[in-house]
C-alpha positions as CSV (number, residue, x, y, z in Angstrom):
1,M,102.9,82.9,251.4
2,K,100.6,85.7,252.3
3,R,102.4,88.2,250.1
4,F,102.0,86.0,247.0
5,S,98.2,85.7,247.6
6,V,97.7,89.7,247.6
7,R,99.8,89.9,244.7
8,F,97.7,87.3,242.7
9,H,94.4,89.1,243.9
10,T,95.3,92.4,242.9
11,L,96.6,91.7,239.2
12,P,93.1,90.6,237.9
13,A,91.7,94.0,240.0
14,A,94.1,96.1,238.1
15,S,93.8,94.4,234.6
16,L,89.7,94.8,235.3
17,L,90.4,98.5,236.0
18,V,92.2,99.2,233.1
19,L,89.8,97.7,230.4
20,C,86.9,99.6,232.0
21,L,88.7,102.7,231.7
22,E,89.8,102.0,228.4
23,G,86.2,101.6,227.5
24,C,84.8,104.6,228.7
25,E,87.3,106.8,226.6
26,S,86.6,104.7,223.3
27,T,82.9,104.7,223.6
28,P,81.3,106.9,220.6
29,A,78.5,109.7,221.6
30,V,75.3,109.0,220.0
31,V,73.9,111.9,218.5
32,N,70.4,111.6,216.6
33,H,69.7,114.2,213.8
34,Y,66.4,113.9,212.0
35,Q,65.9,116.0,208.9
36,T,62.8,116.1,206.7
37,I,63.7,116.4,203.1
38,L,61.0,117.9,200.6
39,P,61.1,116.6,196.9
40,E,61.2,119.3,194.2
41,I,58.2,119.9,192.3
42,P,58.6,119.8,188.7
43,A,59.0,123.1,187.1
44,I,56.3,122.4,184.5
45,L,53.9,121.6,187.1
46,L,54.2,125.5,188.4
47,A,54.4,127.1,185.0
48,D,51.3,129.3,184.0
49,C,49.0,127.3,181.8
50,P,49.3,128.2,177.8
51,V,46.7,129.8,176.0
52,A,44.6,127.8,173.6
53,P,44.3,128.4,169.9
54,P,41.1,130.0,168.4
55,P,38.6,127.7,166.7
56,D,38.8,125.5,163.8
57,R,39.2,127.7,160.9
58,T,37.4,125.6,158.2
59,Q,34.4,125.7,160.7
60,Y,34.9,129.8,161.1
61,L,35.5,130.3,157.4
62,A,32.0,128.3,156.5
63,S,30.2,130.4,159.1
64,D,28.2,133.6,158.0
65,W,29.1,136.6,160.0
66,E,26.8,136.1,163.1
67,G,28.3,132.3,163.5
68,K,31.9,133.6,163.3
69,E,31.2,136.1,166.0
70,D,29.6,133.5,168.0
71,L,32.7,131.1,167.5
72,L,34.9,133.8,169.0
73,S,33.1,134.8,171.6
74,Q,32.6,131.3,173.1
75,A,36.4,130.6,172.5
76,Y,37.2,133.8,174.1
77,I,35.0,133.2,177.1
78,A,36.2,129.7,177.6
79,Q,39.8,130.5,177.2
80,T,39.8,133.5,179.4
81,T,37.7,131.5,182.0
82,N,40.0,128.4,182.1
83,L,43.2,130.3,181.8
84,A,42.1,132.4,184.9
85,G,41.3,129.5,186.9
86,C,44.6,127.9,186.1
87,N,46.6,130.6,187.0
88,I,44.9,131.1,190.2
89,D,45.6,127.3,191.0
90,K,49.2,127.8,190.0
91,K,49.6,130.7,192.2
92,N,48.2,129.0,195.4
93,L,50.4,125.9,194.4
94,R,53.3,128.2,194.5
95,A,52.2,130.1,197.5
96,W,52.0,126.5,199.3
97,W,55.0,125.4,198.3
98,A,56.8,128.4,199.6
99,Q,55.2,127.9,202.7
100,T,55.8,124.4,203.1
101,R,59.7,125.0,202.2
102,A,60.1,127.5,204.7
103,A,58.6,125.2,207.3
104,V,60.8,122.5,206.4
105,D,63.8,124.6,206.5
106,K,62.9,126.1,209.7
107,A,62.4,122.7,211.4
108,N,65.8,121.4,209.7
109,A,67.5,124.4,211.0
110,A,66.0,123.7,214.6
111,G,67.0,120.3,214.4
112,A,70.8,120.5,213.2
113,P,73.4,119.9,215.4
114,S,75.7,122.9,216.5
115,G,78.3,123.6,213.9
116,A,76.0,122.5,211.1
117,N,75.2,125.3,208.2
118,G,71.9,123.4,207.2
119,A,72.6,123.9,203.4
120,S,70.9,121.8,201.0
121,D,71.2,120.9,197.1
122,A,68.6,121.2,194.7
123,N,66.7,117.9,195.7
124,G,66.5,119.2,199.4
125,A,69.3,116.8,200.7
126,S,71.8,118.0,203.0
127,Q,75.2,118.4,201.8
């Protein structure tokens, strides 16, 4: 009778041990990977501003030579001032975008798991 009692207690212990060992091998490792994705700015927003046309032709032709000179001078000053300001803004926007993109790429590379190449497509999403 004692022999049956020992076998009866070792059977559940052995089956519990097998289940525990099986569970340890099948538990997946949890790896957190965070990536910052930067949307692309449309190219039209980064392009230089176009130059506006000269003053109205009928108004220009109706003016005397002093009026014509005044119209052309005002148009030229306004266009060059606006164009220069616009191009400075666009240049600063392009520089900011390049710096931001470099910072995000650096952060993504630092947070990438080992073996990842960190390649991204045109929208900044990882492949």
